[in-house]
C-alpha positions in Angstrom: 3.8 -15.3 82.8 3.8 -13.2 79.7 1.4 -10.4 79.0 0.5 -12.3 75.8 -1.3 -14.8 78.1 -3.6 -12.1 79.5 -7.2 -12.5 78.6 -10.5 -10.6 78.9 -12.7 -10.9 82.0 -15.0 -13.4 80.2 -13.5 -16.6 78.9 -13.6 -16.9 75.1 -16.2 -19.1 73.4 -15.4 -22.8 73.9 -12.8 -22.2 76.6 -13.3 -24.3 79.7 -14.4 -22.3 82.7 -12.1 -24.2 85.0 -9.0 -23.2 82.9 -10.1 -19.5 83.2 -10.3 -19.8 87.0 -6.9 -21.4 87.1 -5.4 -18.6 85.1 -7.0 -15.9 87.2 -5.7 -17.6 90.4 -2.2 -17.7 89.1 -2.4 -14.0 88.0 -3.3 -12.9 91.5 -0.7 -14.9 93.2 1.9 -12.9 95.2 4.8 -14.7 93.5 4.0 -15.7 89.9 5.1 -19.1 88.7 6.6 -17.4 85.6 7.9 -13.8 85.8 5.8 -11.5 83.6 7.7 -9.4 81.2 5.5 -6.3 81.8 4.2 -7.0 85.4 0.9 -5.5 84.4 -1.2 -4.8 87.5 1.6 -5.9 89.8 2.2 -3.9 93.0 5.3 -1.6 93.1 7.9 -1.7 95.8 6.8 0.3 98.8 10.2 2.2 99.1 12.1 3.6 96.2 9.9 2.2 93.5 11.8 3.8 90.6 15.0 2.2 89.2 17.4 4.2 87.2 18.9 1.9 84.5 21.7 2.2 82.0 20.7 0.1 79.0 23.2 -1.7 77.0 23.0 0.5 73.9 26.2 2.1 72.7 24.6 4.8 70.6 25.7 8.2 71.8 22.2 9.7 71.7 21.2 7.0 74.2 24.0 7.7 76.6 21.8 8.5 79.5 19.8 6.8 82.3 16.2 5.5 81.9 13.7 5.1 84.7 11.8 1.9 85.2 9.2 0.8 87.8 10.3 -1.8 90.4 7.7 -4.5 91.0 7.3 -5.6 94.6 8.5 -9.1 93.8 11.9 -7.7 92.6 12.3 -5.3 95.5 14.9 -7.3 97.3 17.0 -8.3 94.3 16.9 -5.0 92.4 19.8 -3.3 94.1 22.2 -0.8 92.6 25.0 -2.4 90.6 23.1 -5.6 89.5 22.4 -6.7 86.0 18.8 -6.4 84.9 16.7 -7.0 81.8 14.3 -4.3 80.6 11.9 -3.6 77.8 13.3 -0.9 75.6 11.9 0.8 72.5 8.2 0.9 73.3 6.2 4.0 72.2 4.5 6.3 74.6 1.1 5.1 73.4 1.7 1.5 74.3 0.4 1.8 77.9 -1.8 -0.8 79.4 -2.7 -1.3 83.0 -0.6 1.7 84.1 2.6 0.1 82.6 4.3 0.9 79.3 4.6 -2.3 77.3 6.2 -3.4 74.1 9.8 -3.0 72.8 12.5 -5.6 73.0 14.3 -7.1 76.0 17.7 -5.7 76.5 20.4 -6.0 79.2 21.3 -3.1 81.5 22.7 -2.1 84.8 20.7 -0.8 87.7 22.4 2.4 88.7 20.2 3.6 91.6 16.8 3.4 93.3 14.7 6.5 93.6 11.5 7.6 95.2 10.2 9.5 92.1 11.0 9.8 88.5 11.7 12.9 86.4 9.6 11.4 83.6 6.0 12.3 83.8 4.6 9.5 81.7 3.9 5.8 82.5 7.0 3.7 83.3 7.8 0.3 82.0 8.7 -2.2 84.8 11.9 -4.1 85.2 11.5 -7.4 83.4 13.7 -9.3 85.8 17.0 -9.2 87.7 19.6 -11.3 85.8 21.6 -11.9 89.0 21.6 -10.4 92.5 25.4 -10.1 92.4 26.3 -6.4 92.4 29.0 -6.0 89.7 29.0 -2.2 89.1 30.1 -0.2 92.1 30.1 3.6 92.5 33.9 3.9 91.9 33.8 1.8 88.7 30.8 3.7 87.5 32.5 7.1 88.1 35.7 5.9 86.4 33.7 4.5 83.4 31.9 7.8 83.0 35.2 9.8 83.1 36.7 7.5 80.4 33.6 7.8 78.2 33.7 11.6 78.4 37.5 11.8 77.8 37.3 9.6 74.7 34.0 10.9 73.3 32.3 7.6 73.8 29.3 6.2 75.5 29.1 4.8 79.1 27.6 1.6 77.8 30.6 0.9 75.5 33.0 1.5 78.4 31.1 -0.9 80.7 31.4 -3.5 77.9 35.1 -3.3 78.5 35.1 -2.9 82.2 32.6 -5.6 83.3 33.3 -9.1 82.0 30.4 -11.3 80.7 28.5 -13.1 83.4 29.2 -16.8 84.1 26.7 -18.5 86.3 28.9 -21.3 87.6 31.6 -18.9 88.6 29.1 -16.6 90.3 27.5 -19.4 92.3 30.9 -20.3 93.9 31.8 -18.3 97.0 35.1 -16.5 97.0 37.7 -17.3 99.7 38.1 -15.2 102.8 40.6 -12.4 102.5 44.1 -13.0 104.0 45.7 -10.5 106.4 48.1 -7.9 105.0 51.6 -9.2 104.4 54.6 -7.7 106.1 56.5 -4.9 104.3 59.1 -6.4 101.9 62.8 -5.7 101.9 64.0 -3.4 99.1 65.9 -6.1 97.3 67.0 -5.0 93.8 65.2 -1.7 94.3 68.4 -0.6 96.1 70.0 -0.2 92.7 67.9 2.9 92.3 68.6 6.0 94.4 65.0 6.7 95.1 63.9 3.0 95.1 63.9 2.2 98.9 62.1 5.6 99.5 59.5 4.7 97.0 58.7 1.4 98.7 58.8 3.0 102.1 56.2 5.6 101.0 53.9 2.8 99.6 54.2 0.9 102.9 53.3 4.0 104.9 50.1 4.6 103.0 51.5 7.4 100.7 50.7 8.1 97.1 53.9 8.7 95.2 53.9 9.1 91.4 56.9 7.9 89.5 58.1 7.3 86.0 60.4 4.3 86.4 63.2 3.6 83.9 64.1 0.0 84.7 67.6 -1.3 84.4 68.2 -4.0 81.8 67.9 -7.6 83.1 65.4 -10.0 84.5 64.7 -8.2 87.8 61.7 -5.9 86.8 59.0 -8.5 87.7 60.4 -9.0 91.2 60.6 -5.2 91.6 57.0 -4.8 90.6 56.0 -7.6 93.0 57.9 -5.8 95.9 56.0 -2.6 95.1 52.7 -4.5 95.3 53.7 -6.1 98.5 54.6 -2.8 100.1 51.2 -1.4 99.1 49.4 -4.4 100.5 51.3 -4.1 103.8 49.6 -0.8 104.3 46.1 -2.4 104.0 45.4 -1.2 100.5 45.1 -2.8 97.1 47.3 -2.7 94.0 46.7 -3.1 90.3 49.4 -3.9 87.7 48.7 -3.9 83.9 51.2 -5.4 81.4 51.0 -5.6 77.6 50.8 -9.4 77.1 50.2 -12.7 78.7 53.9 -13.6 78.8 54.7 -10.5 80.9 51.7 -11.2 83.0 52.9 -14.7 83.7 56.3 -13.4 84.8 54.8 -10.9 87.2 52.3 -13.6 88.4 55.2 -15.9 89.3 57.1 -13.0 91.0 54.0 -12.1 93.1 53.5 -15.7 94.1 57.2 -15.8 95.3 56.9 -12.6 97.3 53.3 -12.8 98.6 52.5 -16.5 98.6 49.4 -18.1 97.3 45.9 -16.5 97.5 46.8 -12.8 97.7 46.5 -11.8 94.1 44.5 -12.5 91.0 45.6 -13.0 87.4 43.2 -11.4 84.8 44.1 -12.4 81.2 42.2 -13.6 78.2 44.1 -16.9 78.3 42.4 -17.8 81.6 39.1 -18.6 79.9 35.7 -17.0 80.6 34.8 -18.9 83.8 38.1 -18.7 85.5 38.6 -15.1 84.6 35.1 -14.1 85.9 35.7 -16.1 89.1 39.0 -14.2 89.6 37.3 -10.9 88.8 34.5 -11.6 91.3 37.1 -12.4 94.0 38.5 -8.9 93.4 35.1 -7.3 93.4 34.1 -9.1 96.6 37.4 -8.0 98.3 38.8 -11.5 98.7 42.1 -10.4 97.0 43.6 -7.0 97.0 46.2 -7.3 94.2 45.6 -7.8 90.5 48.0 -8.3 87.6 46.6 -8.6 84.1 46.5 -7.4 80.5 44.6 -4.4 79.0 41.1 -5.2 80.3 42.4 -5.3 83.9 42.8 -1.5 83.9 39.1 -1.4 85.1 39.5 -4.1 87.8 37.4 -3.1 90.8 40.2 -3.3 93.4 39.0 -2.3 96.9 40.9 0.5 98.7 43.2 1.0 95.7 46.6 2.2 96.8 48.8 1.7 93.7 48.3 1.5 89.9 51.2 0.4 87.8 51.6 0.0 84.0 54.6 -1.7 82.4 55.8 -0.7 78.9 53.2 1.9 78.2 54.5 2.3 74.6 53.3 -1.1 73.6 50.3 -0.9 71.1 48.5 -3.6 73.1 47.7 -1.0 75.8 45.4 0.8 73.4 42.0 -0.8 73.1 40.7 -1.5 69.6 37.1 -1.3 70.7 35.1 2.0 71.1 35.8 4.3 72.7 39.5 3.1 72.3 40.9 3.9 75.8 44.6 3.7 76.6 45.8 1.9 79.8 48.1 4.7 80.7 45.4 7.4 80.5 42.9 5.3 82.4 45.3 4.6 85.2 46.2 8.3 85.4 42.5 8.9 85.9 42.3 6.3 88.6 45.4 7.7 90.4 44.0 11.2 90.2 40.4 10.4 91.3 41.4 7.7 93.8 44.4 9.6 95.2 46.6 6.5 94.9 50.2 5.9 93.9 51.1 5.7 90.2 54.0 3.8 88.7 54.8 3.8 85.0 57.7 1.5 84.2 59.7 0.2 81.3 63.2 -0.2 80.0 62.5 2.6 77.5 60.6 5.9 77.9 57.7 7.2 75.9 57.1 10.9 75.1 54.0 10.8 77.3 56.0 9.5 80.2 58.6 12.3 79.7 55.7 14.8 79.7 54.4 13.5 83.1 57.9 14.3 84.5 58.3 17.6 82.8 54.9 18.8 84.0 55.7 17.7 87.6 52.8 15.3 87.8 55.3 12.4 88.4 58.9 12.2 89.5 61.7 10.2 87.8 62.8 6.9 89.2 66.0 5.7 87.6 69.5 4.4 88.5 72.8 6.3 88.3 75.2 5.8 85.4 77.4 3.4 87.3 74.6 0.9 87.9 73.5 1.3 84.3 77.0 0.5 82.9 77.1 -2.6 85.0 73.7 -3.9 84.0 73.5 -2.9 80.3 75.3 -4.7 77.5 77.9 -3.2 75.2 76.2 -1.7 72.2 78.1 -1.5 68.9 76.9 0.0 65.6 77.3 -0.8 61.9 76.5 1.9 59.4 76.6 2.3 55.7 80.3 3.1 55.7 81.3 -0.3 57.1 78.8 -2.0 54.9 80.3 -0.3 51.8 83.7 -1.6 52.7 82.3 -5.2 53.1 80.5 -5.9 49.8 79.7 -9.6 50.5 78.3 -8.7 53.9 76.2 -5.9 52.4 74.5 -8.3 50.1 73.7 -10.6 53.0 72.8 -7.7 55.4 75.3 -9.1 57.9 78.6 -7.3 58.2 81.7 -8.9 59.5 81.3 -7.5 63.0 77.9 -9.2 63.2 79.3 -12.5 62.1 82.1 -12.3 64.7 79.7 -11.3 67.4 77.5 -14.4 66.7 80.5 -16.7 66.7 81.8 -15.4 70.0 78.3 -15.4 71.6 77.6 -19.0 70.7 80.6 -20.1 72.7 78.8 -19.2 76.0 75.1 -19.2 75.3 72.2 -18.4 73.0 72.3 -15.4 70.5 69.2 -13.3 69.7 68.6 -12.0 66.2 65.8 -9.4 65.9 64.4 -9.0 62.4 61.7 -6.4 61.7 58.4 -7.7 60.6 57.7 -7.8 56.9 55.2 -5.5 55.5 56.6 -2.0 56.2 56.0 0.0 53.1 58.8 2.1 51.7 58.6 5.8 52.7 60.5 8.9 51.5 63.5 10.5 53.0 66.3 12.8 51.9 68.8 10.9 49.8 71.7 12.8 51.3 71.0 12.8 55.0 67.9 10.5 55.2 65.9 13.1 57.1 62.2 12.0 56.8 60.4 14.1 54.1 57.6 16.2 55.7 54.9 18.6 54.6 55.7 22.4 54.9 52.1 23.1 55.9 51.4 20.6 58.7 54.7 18.7 59.0 53.0 15.4 58.0 54.9 12.7 56.2 55.2 13.0 52.4 54.3 10.1 50.2 54.4 9.3 46.5 51.7 6.8 45.8 52.0 5.0 42.4 55.1 7.1 41.6 52.9 10.2 41.2 53.6 13.7 42.5 54.3 14.2 46.2 51.5 14.8 48.6 51.0 14.9 52.4 49.5 11.9 54.2 47.9 14.1 56.7 46.4 17.2 55.0 46.6 15.9 51.4 48.3 19.0 50.0 50.5 18.6 46.9 54.2 19.2 47.3 55.9 20.4 44.1 59.2 22.0 45.3 60.4 19.9 48.3 63.8 20.5 49.8 65.3 18.9 52.9 65.1 21.2 56.0 68.3 19.6 57.4 70.8 19.7 54.5 69.0 21.4 51.6 69.0 18.3 49.4 66.3 18.0 46.7 66.5 14.3 45.9 64.4 11.6 47.7 64.9 7.9 48.3 62.6 5.2 49.5 63.3 3.6 52.9 64.4 0.0 52.6 62.4 -3.0 53.7 63.7 -5.5 56.3 65.6 -8.6 55.3 63.6 -11.7 54.4 66.1 -14.5 54.4 68.2 -13.7 57.5 67.2 -16.8 59.4 67.9 -19.1 56.5 71.4 -17.6 55.9 72.3 -17.9 59.6 71.1 -21.5 59.6 73.4 -22.3 56.6 76.3 -20.4 58.2 76.1 -22.3 61.5 74.8 -25.7 60.5 75.7 -27.3 63.9 73.7 -24.8 65.9 69.9 -25.1 66.5 67.8 -22.2 65.1 64.6 -21.3 66.9 62.1 -18.8 65.6 59.6 -16.7 67.5 56.9 -14.6 65.8 53.2 -14.0 65.4 52.4 -17.6 64.5 54.4 -19.1 67.3 55.8 -17.1 70.2 58.3 -18.7 72.5 58.2 -17.9 76.2 61.7 -18.8 77.0 64.8 -20.7 75.7 67.4 -22.7 77.7 70.9 -21.4 78.5 72.5 -23.3 75.6 74.1 -22.2 72.4 71.4 -21.5 69.8 70.3 -18.9 67.3 66.9 -17.4 68.3 65.4 -15.4 65.4 62.5 -13.2 66.5 60.3 -10.4 65.3 60.1 -7.3 67.5 58.0 -7.9 70.6 58.2 -11.7 70.4 61.6 -12.2 71.9 61.7 -15.1 74.4 63.5 -14.8 77.7 66.8 -16.7 77.9 67.7 -18.4 81.1 70.7 -16.5 82.3 70.4 -14.0 79.5 71.5 -13.9 75.9 75.2 -13.9 75.2 74.8 -11.5 72.3 72.1 -9.9 70.1 71.9 -8.6 66.6 69.4 -5.9 65.7 69.1 -6.0 61.9 67.9 -3.6 59.3 67.3 -0.6 61.6 66.0 1.4 58.7 62.9 -0.7 58.4 61.9 0.5 61.8 63.2 4.1 61.9 61.8 4.8 58.4 58.2 3.9 59.2 55.7 6.7 58.2 54.7 7.5 61.7 55.3 10.3 64.2 56.5 7.6 66.7 58.9 5.8 64.4 62.0 6.8 66.3 60.5 6.3 69.7 59.0 2.9 68.7 62.3 1.7 67.2 64.2 2.6 70.3 61.6 0.9 72.5 61.9 -2.3 70.4 65.7 -2.2 70.4 65.9 -1.5 74.2 63.5 -4.4 75.0 65.6 -6.8 73.0 68.9 -5.5 74.3 67.6 -5.7 77.9 67.5 -9.5 77.6 71.3 -9.7 77.0 73.8 -10.2 79.7 75.4 -7.1 81.2 78.7 -5.7 79.9 80.5 -7.1 82.9 79.4 -10.6 81.8 80.5 -10.1 78.2 77.1 -9.3 76.7 77.2 -7.5 73.3 74.6 -6.0 71.1 75.2 -5.1 67.4 72.7 -2.8 65.7 72.8 -2.5 61.9 71.6 1.1 61.3 73.1 4.5 60.6 75.1 5.4 63.7 74.2 9.1 63.5 70.5 8.5 63.9 69.1 9.8 67.2 67.5 6.6 68.3 70.7 4.6 67.5 72.8 7.1 69.6 70.3 6.8 72.4 70.6 3.1 72.4 74.4 3.2 72.4 74.4 5.6 75.4 71.4 3.7 76.8 69.6 7.0 77.3 65.9 6.5 76.5 64.9 9.3 78.8 67.1 11.9 77.0 65.7 10.7 73.7 62.1 11.1 74.9 62.8 14.6 76.3 64.2 15.8 73.0 61.3 14.3 71.1 58.9 16.1 73.5 60.7 19.4 72.9 60.4 19.0 69.2 56.7 18.1 69.3 56.0 21.1 71.5 57.6 23.3 68.9 55.6 21.7 66.0 52.4 21.4 67.9 52.3 17.6 67.8 50.8 15.2 70.5 51.1 14.7 73.4 51.7 18.5 73.8 48.6 19.1 71.7 45.4 17.0 71.7 44.3 15.4 68.5 41.3 13.5 67.2 40.6 11.6 64.0 37.3 11.4 62.2 37.1 8.5 59.7 34.4 7.4 57.3 32.9 8.0 53.9 33.7 11.5 52.5 30.0 12.6 52.9 29.9 11.3 56.5 33.1 13.0 57.5 32.1 16.3 55.9 28.7 16.1 57.7 30.3 15.3 61.1 32.8 18.2 60.8 30.2 20.7 59.6 27.8 19.7 62.5 30.5 19.9 65.2 30.8 23.0 67.3 34.6 22.7 67.4 36.6 25.0 69.7 37.8 28.1 68.0 41.4 27.1 68.3 40.8 23.8 66.5 42.8 23.1 63.3 41.4 20.6 60.8 44.0 18.7 58.7 42.7 17.0 55.7 40.6 15.0 55.0 42.8 12.6 53.1 42.0 9.1 51.6 42.4 6.1 53.9 44.3 3.3 52.2 42.5 0.0 52.2 43.9 -3.4 52.8 46.2 -4.8 50.1 44.8 -7.4 47.8 45.0 -10.8 49.4 45.6 -9.5 52.9 43.0 -9.7 55.7 41.1 -6.5 56.5 42.2 -4.9 59.7 39.9 -3.0 62.1 39.6 0.5 60.9 40.2 -0.3 57.3 37.4 0.6 54.8 35.3 -2.3 53.5 36.3 -3.6 50.1 35.2 -1.3 47.4 34.4 1.6 49.7 36.3 4.9 49.8 37.0 6.3 53.2 38.6 9.6 54.3 40.2 10.7 57.5 40.4 14.2 59.0 42.7 15.1 61.9 41.6 17.8 64.3 44.3 19.4 66.5 43.7 21.7 69.5 46.2 23.3 71.9 46.8 22.0 75.5 43.8 22.4 77.8 41.2 22.1 75.0 41.0 18.3 74.7 37.9 18.0 76.8 36.1 20.7 74.7 37.1 18.8 71.5 35.9 15.5 72.8 32.6 17.0 73.9 32.0 18.8 70.6 32.6 15.6 68.6 30.5 13.5 70.9 27.6 16.0 70.6 27.9 16.0 66.8 28.0 12.2 66.6 25.0 11.9 69.0 23.0 14.3 66.8 23.8 12.3 63.7 22.9 8.9 65.2 19.7 10.3 66.7 18.6 11.4 63.2 19.8 8.2 61.6 21.7 10.3 59.1 23.9 8.6 56.5 26.9 6.4 57.1 28.5 6.3 60.6 31.9 7.8 61.3 34.7 6.5 63.5 35.9 9.1 66.1 39.1 8.4 68.0 40.6 10.7 70.5 44.4 10.7 70.7 44.9 8.1 67.9 48.1 6.2 68.4 48.9 6.3 64.6 48.5 9.6 62.9 51.1 9.0 60.1 
């Protein structure tokens, strides 16, 4: 019954007296036929009559709990962790019958029940309990709060990512009974790593080891993750694995089924659909299953008695959420490992700078194979540079030197051949014409650019550069980085007309290809798995990846190359990889030696010297020039903070769709970078959050977009 139906003590003129008596009888009933939205005059719960609620409002100035009265009729259902609906936005003067009324209905989570309220005025009552299913436990709430504070965001925004939308049909179905813990698995292919069996043994004994795992090339990593999960489950604890995409999740899912059997783990991906995904999530929340594998959103999965968190390929951009407050899977799982005192496994065929920092700081230990095992598992890597291209004029025009043609011919005799072609759209950037060292600003070491052929300026701080010279060789002439080949697939198809050509890219991604001769042309990250491995691979136009205007260009190029080369058969089986890039480049040399860890350690040392992330902490503030200036002026930044910029944010090119974070058409946005030394990241996040909350509370001007540790800083 709505408060709008409430009437005065005397019936209105012309209203039947019997109707008035019926309404009064319904109003006084213990259980109303229709739940009132304000519960005016309803008795409160005898015990703990105050509910502390988090409303679903992402505004930072509303990042707090609000107290509501608990009607007696909702006493049993209104338990901590359930979803509720409340009235929000009513003024203090709208009090009738001892209840605050007015405002709009909004979703929220009931955090706790209390005997009294800190608020001295009249409380609004809970409108109703959406579902008696508790979906927000204390551990998930504490994790979400820690993530919100780290990324200068609101708790409500984090819970939007952590708790999936409700599905009534899935919620009505009971979850199966939990199965007993499985036996401890055999080490299997973990024996190829010196510390592998010991790592599994520690998991099975209830320990909490932390490891950065550099996986050997080949198809074994899903089975190795599955054995680590099985070892954790054998100790009576739970395990969580997060992978970058659905294809990887499917491979780990199949490996877990083979090792654990049916019914011991849940798969959480967007491809499952809302009902199935929520049903699986509820099975995890209810304790029916103790193991989870999924994509990015699974990092918040409420696994009971968590004993292991694992992330595969942490350098993939899919691990960074595009929704506020933009958390990263690696950082969230580090928080879970620290707060929950569980094991941590960061794996990949390559190694990020952040992973190297975890090892250098002693927070985690390295887990990798010796060189003999690596030589057996990795393919032979050969390089083609400008010198060989210059001697082969026809091949230079086709971007395929003679060595690449011969490798393709030889590989097609025994199986499929992979050709990795960089995605189109990488804009040319500037480098030294003599040694091709990227051109950087003398003030902040940001990348230099020459928009519209004008004078040089910095993409980070915006300062003009009038007398640039190369720090490596002293050269003064610049050149634009080349763009990747556009017609490679067509040329290969004409060169090998009897061989099928398969493509895999953004529009159509192949999961796997058969072990038959074929040319598989793929963009980075979309390479299908070949049954039995590829006979050979070509990595074309390395400059298009190394020359990107980003601090992570070399690291990302090596990660893409390593991921593709890891799909090729080992050197003992004749597997060969040819990379078309300057052989002297550091990422190319790291690929030839198959030493991603060494490359990451050198990158980390250089960033420490220059004050780059992850050694330093950085935040970006993006918006209109007035909004950015107001946010920076109102923020009580740490005294060590260094503000770089602001500089204009380029908009989407004409005819291309607008990406998230791009300015609206016709608007001019700017971006400022704020850099602080190690140990001051929390203070930076708190200062920006406070400033943003003050601006939103006043409704001042245009909003700004704050991102802590942005993955792309130029």
